[in-house]
N, C-alpha and C positions, 0 to 999 in steps of 0.2 A: 689556303696559305695563310695562317694568321697572324694579326698586322698587329703594329705597336700602337697604342696611343701614346699622350703626352702625360698621362700618368704612370705612362710602362717605363716610357721613357728615360722622364726626370725623378730625380729625387724629389720629394715633396718639399724639404726644407734645403735651405742654403746657409753656410755660414756668411756673418759679417752682420749687418742692419737689418733684423727680421719686422721692425716696426714701420720701412717705406716700401714699398711695392718695386719690385724689380723691371728693367728693361734688359732685352735679349738684347745685346750689341751684335753678336757675330755670333755665325754656326761654321766651325770649319772639319773638315778630314783629315785627321791628319795619318801616318804612318799604320799599317798593320789594321787598318779599320774600326780606326780610334778616334773618335768622335767628340771633337773639342769645344765647350759651351762658355762663352764667358757673358756675366751679367754686370752692371751696373745698378746703380741707385742714385740718389738725386744727392745724398752723400758725399759720392763720387768713391765709394769703396767699390770694389770689383773682385768678384769669385771666377775662378775658373774651376771648372768641371771638365774631369775628362773617362770618358765612357768608353765600355769596350764593347761594338756591337758584336764579336764574335761570339763571346761571352753570351751574353746576351739572347744572340740567336739558335746556340747549342743546348742553353737552358730552355726555349720554349721547346726546341726539338725532341728535347725528352719529358716534358710535361706531354707532347703529343701522340710521344710513343707509350707513357704510362698510361693515359685515356683510351689510348683507342686501343691498346693490346701490341699481340707480334706484328709485327708489318714489313721487315726483313728477315733473311734468313739464308747465311750462307753455310752450305752442307758438302762434305766429300763424297762421292759416289765412287767407290771402290770395285775394284775388277775381283777377278775369283781365277782360279784354275782347278783343273781336275787333279788330284795326285794318282788316283787312278781311276780308272773307267771303265766296268767293263757292260757289257750288252747282254743281256738272260735271256730277253726273250722279247719275241715280237706277238703284241695284241689283235686282236680283233678289230679295233679301230684300224690299226696299217700303222701306230703307232708303237717306239721300242720298250722295251720295261730295261732301266741299266739299275747298277746299283755303282755309288761312285765316292770318291772320298774330293770333296769341295771345300776349298778353304778360301777366304777372304784374302787377299795381300795388299802392301801397301801403296802398289799404283792403278791413277785410277783420275776421273775428272772431280772438275770443282763446278756447283750450279748455285747459282743464285736465285732464289725464289723476293718479289715482292708482290703483296697484296694490288690485285689493279682495280679501279676503279668502273670498271666496267663489270656489270650485269651478268655478258652474255659471252664472254670468250676469253680464252686465255692467249696471251701474246708468248711466241718461244724465239730465241735467237741463238745462235752460237759462231764462234769464234773459227768455226772449220766448212769451207760450200759440203756441196753433195749431202746435206743432213737434210731428210725432210723436217720440216717445220710446222704439219698442221698433221691430224687425225691420224695420218702413219706414225707418229714420231709415239713411242712408248710415253715416253715424259705427257702429253697430250692427251694417251687413252688410260693412263694411271693418276690423275686431275679427274677425268672422265668420269672414272670408274666410282671414285673417292664420293662425289657428290651425285652419284648414283645410289650408292649405299648408305650415305646418313644425311642424302638431304640437305646438306651444303651450302651455301648458295655465295663461295669465297670463290670469286677468279683470276689470276694471275699472270705478274710478267716473268718469265723465266728466261733466264740465261745460262750458257752451259761451256763452260771452259772444258771442251774436249780433249782429252790427249788419248784415251783409248783408240786405240785402232778400230775400224767396225771391219766384222768377218774376223776376226782375229782367235773366236774358241776362247775366249776373257770373260763373257758377260756382262761388256759393257752397257750395252741398251735393257736391258734385265734389274741390270745396280740404277741406271738411269730412273727407270721406273718404281721399283722400290724405296727410290731415296724421293721421288716425288712422290709418295702414299705418306712416308714420312712425314716430308713435308706437310703436306696440308693437313695431314692429325694436330700438325704442333700450333698451323693458324690457327683450327678449327676448337681449342683446348681441348683435344683429345677425344672427342667423341669416341674413337674406336679404340681395341685394345691393339696391342700388338701381334695377339693371337688371331683376330678378326680380319688385319693387315695382311696378316701370311697368309690369310684361308683365301680372302679375296683377289691376291694379289695373283693365285696361281691359272682367273680368267685372261690374265694379263698372255702371260708364257710359262712353262712349264720351269725353266731358271729363277724366276724371280721370285718365288715364296725363301730359295735359301736364306737372300739376302736379311729377311729377319731373324735366323741364326744367331746362336752368338760371334759367328766368322768361321767356324766348324762343324759339320758335316757329313753326315752318312746317309746320301739320298736316295730314294727308290723310287719305282713307277717309274713317269716321263720323268722325275725329277724332284716332282712338286710334294714327297713326300717326306718330311725331312726332320733327319732325330742330331740332335745337337750330342754332340759330344766333346770333352774336354780336348784345347787342339793336344796334337799330339807330337806336333814339332815343335821346337825352340826359336821362336820368336826371331832372335838375333839371327838364324840362317839364316843369309845370301841367295836371295837368286839371276840371273838376267833372264828378261826377255824377250826373244827374236824372233820378229815375222818381215818377212819377206814382202811386196808391196802384193804380188796376188793373194785374194779370199779362195778362204774353201766354200763351195755352196754346203749348208749345212743337210738338203735335201739331197744334193746329188751324191754327199758322202753317203747319207742313210741306205741311199737307192743301191750303190756300189755295197752295198755290206751284206758279212754271208756271214749268217751263224752256224752253219759248222764249220766253218773255215777259223773261228774266232778263239779265244782261249778257255781253257775252264776250269782254270782254276778258281777258289771259291772266295769270290770277295770278302766275306769276313775274316781267313786264313791272311789276307791284304792287310787287312786292317791290324789285327790282331798283330804281322809282321811291325807294322810300321812302329803302333804307340808300343813297342817293346825296345825294338831295335833301330828307330829310327827309317830317314828315307836314302832307299837301295836302288840301282838300275833293277833287280830283280822282281819286286814291288812296286812299280811306274806300268803297270800295266794300260795300255786305252786302245779295245776294240775297233777303232776310230780309225789307227794308224793306217794299217793295209787299204780300207778303200780310199782314205786323204792320200794317200800318196799313191795311188792310181787314177786321182783326179788331179794332181798335182803333183809330179814325179819326182821335179827339183825339188819337193820341202823332203821328199825321203836325202835326198842328196845330202841336203843342208842339215838333217838330223846327221847322218854319220860323218861329215866333216867337222858339225861339230865335238862330238866323242871323240874320234882322234887324234882334233888339234888341240881339248881339253887337258891331254896327257894325263887324265884322274885327275886331275881340279872339279871335276862337276859329281857329284855323288850320284844324280841323276840326272839324263836328258832324255826326255817327251817330249810330244804334243800335247798343246790343254784340251779337253775339249774337241769338237771337228776339225780343228784346224782355224789356220792356219800357223798360230804360232807354237813357237818352240822354246819349252823351258831347258834351261839347266842352273840345278840347284846345288849349291854347295859353294860357291865365286859370283861376284855381280860385274865380272869383267866379260863383256865377247870376245872368244879366239879372235885373234891379232888379225887372221886374214877377211876377217867382216870390214874390219878397218885398209888391207892392205889393195884390196881386188876390187877392179875394175867392176866385176858382175853385182857386187855385193852392195853398190852404194848407195842403191836405192831403199835396202835393210831396217826396217822400225827396229833399236833395242831401248831396255833400260832395265834397270836395276829394279828390286823390289826384296822385301824380306811377308815372314808372315804376321795377319792381322785379325784381331778379335774386336769384339765392342762390352761392353759394361752392361747392362741391364737396365733399359728405360731411357738409353742413351744410340744416340746415332753412332759411326763409325769417325774418328775420330784422325786426322792425317801426319801419319811422325813427319817431325819439323825435316827431317834427311831426303824424305820420299819423294818419287817424280823426279829421277836423276835423270830422262829419260833424252833419248839425241837420235840422228838418224846422221850419217855420211850428207845428203842430198837435201830437200827440203822437207820432210815428213811427207812425201806425195804418199805416201799408203792411209795415213788417215782418211783419201777420199775412196777406200779401193774400196 
């Protein structure tokens, strides 16, 4: 921490008699961190100087930041929904090929990054229990990957204000990893291009590369082949996310998936329809819904009840990813039974809109975003 010597603290000249040496008769701390300095001379003239410590310290901090480069960064880490999700084939490596319209939405986490004095370890903290803070966390994996690829020696203190429930099918962890890669690159002066970050991020997870798109993309392969597209939906189109406390294990959902029982509609046809006519129930196909509903039968009942209770206020109701979030596009509000019935008191819900980002900039949280709630204590965060 910088220290202030007398030459920094006191002005070089005082008003009054300049020919006589000054004697400081008192130093007083006034209100609001103001230092009052009183001086007198042999001629008995006195001068009083009021010095604002806050202003001086803030100026010193700004100078340190300017000299040291970027030292702190707060970023929005948005999640995504799959407007449609087709599973097209099973691969020899055991994974499945998919074709999906991914879109970033305005609901997400907030992550604060600070440079660490350590040259050997990152430190991660979060506001909710049950989240791993070691190498199992995708943020730590992303920071390790960045150092491996670039040779950077920077380590970080990271705090995650976690709002996206885990096991939701919203890509919250993947977004955190992408956001960490972006942050590490900013701290290092842009050693990597966005294209390189996107390519590297596929080593962390299949959904991570998508977040380096502009926010709307047609994704194929395991999800890591990302084709940017202009957003086919209006940004002011509201939606509500509704997630029960139970999560759907992705591996279990895929285990129960049967290709011969899935949809046969051409995914390019779905994309074309959405681009021309917008979102409707018939285009929001998710081939993972049937196996997810086998894993969690109550999720199927929840979707059916949302459609029935909505009475047409939702343009479409569908599951995102492998679940367990049900999305209602067309209204920001959950149906009334979510509030009224005891069985749904632990359900998490949030309103959201579609979101994209500008070139060479990260996603910015809209000022009205993240109006999230629960009828209990947000216990679904630790699911």
